C-alpha positions in Angstrom: 104.0 96.0 130.8 102.0 92.9 131.9 103.2 89.5 132.9 101.0 86.7 131.7 101.3 83.2 133.2 99.3 80.1 132.8 98.8 77.7 135.7 100.8 74.5 135.4 98.7 71.6 133.9 98.8 67.9 133.1 100.2 67.2 129.7 101.1 64.1 127.6 104.0 64.3 125.1 103.9 61.8 122.2 106.6 61.2 119.6 107.5 58.4 117.2 111.0 56.9 117.4 113.3 58.6 114.9 115.5 56.6 112.5 118.7 57.9 114.1 117.6 56.4 117.5 117.1 52.9 116.3 119.2 50.3 118.1 120.1 52.7 121.0 118.9 52.6 124.6 116.1 55.0 125.3 117.7 56.1 128.6 120.7 57.3 126.5 118.6 58.9 123.8 116.3 60.9 126.1 119.2 62.1 128.3 121.0 63.5 125.3 118.1 64.8 123.2 115.9 66.4 125.9 118.1 68.7 128.1 115.3 69.9 130.3 115.7 66.7 132.3 118.8 64.9 133.4 119.6 61.2 133.3 118.6 60.6 136.9 115.1 62.0 136.1 114.7 59.6 133.1 116.0 56.6 135.1 113.3 57.3 137.7 110.7 58.0 135.0 111.3 54.6 133.5 110.7 53.0 136.9 107.5 54.8 137.7 106.1 54.7 134.2 106.2 58.5 133.8 108.0 57.6 130.5 106.6 54.6 128.6 107.0 53.0 125.2 104.0 51.9 123.2 105.2 49.0 121.0 102.8 46.7 119.2 99.9 47.9 121.3 101.8 47.1 124.6 103.1 49.7 127.1 106.6 49.0 128.2 108.8 50.9 130.7 112.3 49.8 132.0 115.6 51.5 131.5 117.1 48.8 129.3 114.6 49.4 126.4 116.2 49.8 123.0 114.5 51.9 120.3 112.7 50.1 117.5 110.9 51.3 114.4 107.3 52.4 115.0 107.7 52.9 118.8 105.7 55.7 120.3 107.4 57.4 123.2 105.0 58.7 125.9 106.0 61.2 128.5 103.5 62.2 131.2 104.3 65.6 132.6 103.1 68.5 134.7 103.7 71.3 132.2 105.0 74.7 133.3 104.9 77.2 130.5 107.2 80.2 130.2 105.5 83.5 130.8 104.8 86.1 128.1 104.7 89.9 128.4 102.0 91.0 126.0 99.2 89.6 123.9 98.9 89.4 120.1 96.5 91.9 118.4 94.8 91.7 115.0 94.9 95.1 113.2 92.8 96.3 110.2 94.8 97.9 107.5 94.3 99.6 104.1 96.4 96.9 102.4 94.6 94.9 99.7 95.6 92.0 97.5 96.7 93.4 94.1 93.9 93.4 91.5 91.2 92.6 94.2 89.2 94.3 96.9 90.3 91.7 99.4 91.8 93.2 102.5 95.0 92.0 104.0 94.9 91.8 107.8 97.9 91.9 110.0 98.5 90.5 113.5 101.1 92.0 115.9 103.2 89.3 117.5 105.0 90.5 120.6 108.6 89.4 121.4 109.0 86.3 123.5 106.1 84.4 122.0 106.3 81.8 119.3 103.8 81.8 116.5 103.2 78.0 116.9 103.5 75.6 119.9 107.1 74.8 120.6 109.4 73.9 123.5 108.1 75.7 126.7 105.2 77.4 124.9 101.9 75.8 124.1 98.9 77.8 125.4 101.2 80.8 125.1 101.8 80.4 121.4 100.1 82.9 119.1 97.8 80.5 117.3 96.5 79.2 120.7 95.8 82.8 121.9 94.1 84.3 118.9 92.2 83.2 115.8 94.4 84.3 112.9 95.5 82.6 109.7 99.0 83.9 108.9 101.1 83.5 105.8 104.5 84.2 107.3 106.4 83.4 110.4 108.5 85.3 112.9 111.0 83.8 115.4 110.0 83.7 119.1 112.4 86.5 120.1 111.3 88.9 117.3 108.4 91.2 117.6 106.5 92.3 114.4 103.6 91.8 112.1 102.2 88.6 110.5 100.2 88.9 107.3 97.0 87.1 106.8 93.3 87.2 105.9 90.0 86.2 107.4 89.2 84.6 104.1 91.2 81.3 104.0 90.9 81.2 100.2 93.0 84.3 99.9 95.9 82.9 102.0 97.7 81.2 99.0 97.5 84.5 97.1 99.2 86.3 100.0 101.8 83.5 100.4 102.7 83.8 96.7 103.3 87.5 97.1 105.8 86.7 99.8 107.5 83.9 97.9 107.8 86.0 94.8 109.4 88.8 96.9 106.7 91.2 96.0 106.5 92.0 99.8 109.5 93.8 101.3 110.7 92.4 104.6 112.3 94.9 106.9 113.8 94.1 110.3 114.9 96.9 112.7 117.5 96.0 115.4 118.9 97.9 118.3 122.7 97.3 118.0 126.1 98.0 119.5 127.8 100.0 116.7 131.4 99.2 117.9 133.1 100.7 114.8 130.8 103.6 114.3 129.6 102.3 111.0 127.2 104.3 108.8 125.7 103.7 105.4 124.7 100.7 103.3 126.2 97.2 103.4 125.9 94.1 101.4 126.6 91.0 103.7 127.2 87.8 101.8 128.9 85.4 104.2 127.7 81.8 104.2 126.2 80.3 107.3 126.4 76.7 108.5 122.7 75.7 108.7 123.3 72.8 111.2 125.8 74.7 113.4 125.8 73.8 117.1 128.2 76.5 118.2 128.8 80.2 117.4 132.1 79.4 115.7 130.4 76.8 113.4 127.6 79.2 112.6 129.8 82.0 111.4 132.3 79.9 109.6 132.9 81.1 106.0 134.0 79.0 103.0 137.6 79.8 102.0 136.7 80.7 98.4 134.3 83.6 97.6 134.9 83.4 93.9 131.3 82.4 93.2 130.0 85.8 94.4 128.6 87.7 91.4 130.6 90.5 89.9 127.8 93.0 90.6 129.0 92.9 94.3 132.2 94.8 93.3 135.6 94.3 94.9 135.5 91.2 97.0 137.2 91.2 100.4 137.6 88.6 103.1 135.4 90.3 105.7 132.1 88.8 104.5 130.6 92.2 103.6 131.0 95.1 101.2 130.1 98.7 101.8 127.9 100.2 99.1 128.6 103.7 97.7 125.1 105.1 97.7 121.4 104.5 98.3 121.1 104.1 94.5 123.5 101.2 94.5 121.7 99.7 97.4 118.3 99.9 95.5 119.9 98.5 92.3 121.3 95.4 94.0 118.1 94.8 96.0 116.1 94.9 92.8 118.5 92.5 91.0 118.4 90.1 93.8 114.7 90.4 94.3 114.1 89.6 90.6 116.4 86.5 90.8 119.3 88.0 89.0 122.9 87.6 90.2 122.0 85.2 92.9 125.4 83.7 93.3 126.3 80.5 95.2 123.4 79.1 97.2 125.7 78.4 100.1 125.9 82.1 100.8 123.4 84.0 102.9 122.7 87.5 101.6 121.5 90.5 103.5 121.3 94.3 102.7 121.8 96.3 105.9 121.6 100.0 106.5 123.3 101.3 109.7 122.3 104.5 111.4 123.9 105.2 114.8 122.6 102.4 117.1 119.9 101.2 114.6 120.2 98.6 111.8 117.6 98.3 109.1 117.9 94.8 107.6 116.6 93.4 104.4 117.2 89.6 104.2 117.5 88.3 100.6 117.9 84.7 101.7 116.4 83.0 104.8 119.1 81.1 106.6 118.9 80.3 110.3 119.9 83.2 112.5 121.0 85.0 109.3 120.5 88.6 110.4 122.0 88.0 113.9 125.1 86.5 112.4 125.4 89.2 109.6 125.1 92.0 112.2 127.9 90.3 114.1 130.1 90.3 110.9 129.6 94.1 110.9 130.6 94.3 114.6 127.0 95.6 115.2 125.6 92.8 117.3 122.1 93.1 118.6 122.5 94.5 122.1 120.8 91.7 124.0 121.9 88.7 121.8 124.8 87.2 123.8 125.1 84.2 121.4 126.3 86.6 118.7 128.1 89.3 120.6 125.5 91.0 122.7 126.0 91.8 126.4 124.8 89.8 129.3 124.8 92.9 131.4 122.1 94.5 129.2 119.9 91.4 129.7 120.4 91.5 133.4 119.2 95.1 133.6 116.0 94.1 131.7 115.1 91.2 134.0 111.9 91.5 136.0 110.8 89.4 139.0 107.9 87.1 138.6 105.5 85.9 141.2 104.6 82.3 140.2 101.0 81.2 139.8 99.8 78.7 142.3 99.8 75.2 141.0 96.3 74.5 139.8 96.6 70.7 140.3 99.4 68.3 140.8 100.0 65.4 138.5 96.7 63.6 138.1 97.0 60.1 136.7 93.3 60.0 135.6 93.6 63.2 133.6 96.8 62.0 132.1 95.3 58.7 131.0 92.3 60.4 129.4 94.5 62.8 127.6 96.7 59.9 126.3 93.6 58.2 124.9 92.6 61.4 123.2 96.1 62.0 121.7 96.5 58.4 120.5 93.1 58.6 118.7 94.3 61.7 116.8 97.4 59.9 115.5 96.9 58.9 111.8 99.0 55.7 112.4 96.5 54.6 115.1 93.2 55.4 113.4 92.2 51.7 112.8 93.0 50.5 116.3 90.9 50.2 119.4 92.6 52.8 121.6 90.3 52.3 124.6 91.1 48.6 124.7 94.9 49.2 124.2 94.9 51.6 127.2 92.6 49.7 129.4 95.3 48.0 131.4 98.0 50.7 131.2 99.8 51.2 134.5 100.5 54.6 136.0 102.5 53.9 139.2 102.9 56.2 142.2 106.0 58.3 142.4 105.5 60.6 139.5 107.5 63.8 140.0 107.4 67.3 138.7 111.0 68.6 138.8 109.9 72.2 138.2 107.5 72.1 141.2 110.2 70.7 143.3 112.6 73.5 142.3 110.1 76.2 142.9 109.3 74.9 146.4 113.0 75.0 147.2 113.7 78.7 147.2 117.2 78.4 148.5 118.1 76.1 145.7 116.6 78.4 143.2 118.7 81.3 144.4 121.9 79.3 144.2 121.2 78.3 140.6 119.9 81.6 139.4 122.0 82.6 136.3 121.7 83.1 132.6 122.8 80.5 130.1 122.5 80.4 126.3 122.0 77.1 124.4 123.4 76.2 120.9 120.2 77.6 119.2 120.5 81.0 120.8 117.7 80.5 123.3 118.3 82.5 126.5 117.6 80.1 129.4 117.2 81.3 132.9 117.9 78.7 135.6 115.8 78.7 138.7 113.0 77.7 136.5 111.7 81.1 135.3 112.4 82.9 138.5 113.1 85.8 136.2 112.6 86.4 132.5 113.6 89.0 129.9 110.9 91.5 129.2 111.7 92.4 125.6 113.8 91.7 122.5 115.7 94.2 120.4 115.0 92.7 117.0 111.7 93.8 115.5 110.0 93.6 112.1 
C-alpha cells in the first residue's frame, strides 16, 4: 500500500451568496456552514482580509457585513489535501457498445478518492489525476469501476445504457451479519433524502400500503425475504423494466447475503441507500460507524502518516494572481475588467493557516486525536490527518 500526499498549496475559494443567506451576517453564515473553521477563525479572517466580499466591483471585509444578492465570497487559503492510498487505473476490456464495434473502457477508482473535486480533495480527485471521461459516479468511500470511452461522442450512448438499466450495478460489501442471515432480500424502506442524523435517515413512513402486491406479505421491518433465486430474478426484471415501481418515496434494493458478504443491487438511487438498507438487515458495513459499523475496526486499520514538508507558506502575490484568474473564468464577470477591479485589492498581514499551526503543535495534535463522524457519514480524524483509514469495505 502506498500513501500519496500533495504538498500544501495556495488556493482561492470563490462562491456566490446563496438565497438562504440573504439578510444574514456573513460571520454567522460562515461559522455555521463551513465547519472546518470556527467562529474565531472567521472573525480574524474578516479583519485581515483572508475572507473578503466582492460587491459591485468593490472588495469589502469586516465582520458586520450582511449577505446581499450577487455577492461573491472569497476565501484565501493554504490548502492541505487529504492523502490517498492508491491511484486510478484505466483498463481495456472486451466490452463493446451494443450494435457497434466501439469499445467501452473502464477506470478503477480506489476507495478514499472522489471522482470529482470536493471538500478536502482537489488534486487528489480522479479527474485531476487521470484523463478519463466517465458516464457513472461512485462515492468517495467506494472502490470500483467507472464506465467510459476515449471517444467522447460515445459517452451519451453509454449513459443511456445506464439510465435504461441495461447495465447491472453490483456492490459488494463486507458486513457484520449479526443475525446470521442467508439468502435473498427485498429492502423497500423509504429514506429521508435531506436527513441530518442517522435517526432521520432511517425513518420510515407509517404506511406501506403503496408497496406493490408483487412484494408479497408486507411486514413492518422494511424488508422481505424472498423464497428463491428465481423470485429474486423475477422481481429484479420487473423493477428494471419499470413495472411495479411502487411509491417513489421508497428506496428499493435487492440484496443477497452470504456469510459476511452482501451482494447489493440498487433499484433506486437514494443517498446512502445501500448503507441504510444493510443496517435494516442488521448487516452493517463493518467500518461504517454512521450506520452500525464499529469504531474499533477503523482504529485497527489506521496507519501513521509522515506529513509532507510545506512547499510554501501563504503567498499573497500568488493568491492575488489566482484570484484574478478565477474571476476571469466566472461567466457573470466575463464583461468586466478584472485586472482593474483587483488592482487596489488589499491583502493584509496576519493571514493564518490553522492546519499548519496544528501540525506544528504536536502535543495539541495528540490531545485531539480521535475519530468523529459528521452528518453525511464522512469519517473525520482530528489532529488534521495525523492518521487516515486505509480502505473501505464497500466495493463495486
